[in-house]
N, C-alpha and C positions, 0 to 999 in steps of 0.2 A: 447570536451564538453561531459559530461556524463549526461544521463537522467535516472530518476528513477520514477516509478509510485508508489505513496504512497497512500494506501487505509486505512482509519481509521474507526474503528468500536467502538461501545459501548458494553461492556460485561455485564453480569448479575449483577455485582457489581457496575455498573455505571461508570467504568473507561474506558479510551480510550485505544484501542489496535491498533497498526499500523502494516501493512504488506507492505513491499517494494519489488518491482520487478525491476530488472535492465533492461535497454534497451527496453522499451515498443515500439511497432511498431508505426511508424509515423502516420498511418491512424487510430489509435485507437479513438473511439468515446466515448462520455459520456454515451450513451445508452449501449455500450458494457461493459464499466466498471461497470455501475450500475447493469447490468444483472449478471456479475461475482460476484459482492459483494452480491447480493441476493442469489446466489447459495452457496457461502461460508456460509451464515447464515442458509439457510434452510437445508443444508446437514451436518451442524456442522463439517465442514472440519477442522477448527482450534478451539482450546479452549485456555483459558488463566488461570492464577492463580485466576482470579476473576470470572471464570465460562465461559459458552459459549458466543459466540458473538451473540448479539440479535438485533442490529440496526446499520444502516450505519451512519457514522458521516460526512466524506467527502472523496474526492479523488483528488489528485493533481499530475501533472507531474512536477518534480523538475529538472531544468537544473543546472548543476554544472560545472564550469570551474576550472580546476586544472592547476596551474602553478608550475612546478618543480623549486625549487631554489637551491637544492643541491641533487646530486645523487652520492653516494660513488662509487669509482672505483672498 
């Protein structure tokens, strides 16, 4: 099972921009994620074609189960 932390933001153009991080730590809290998102916004760490990220939209941890059906030799 693979886990991904997906943080979504609104940019200056009003569009949603998502940043995904693989394998978030198991003990990650909502407060830690919100603090990281605030830092991304205040420091302008990322920008998008629609401008700077200006607001938090949401954050989710997504669990994905992958079942291999075919693997070439």
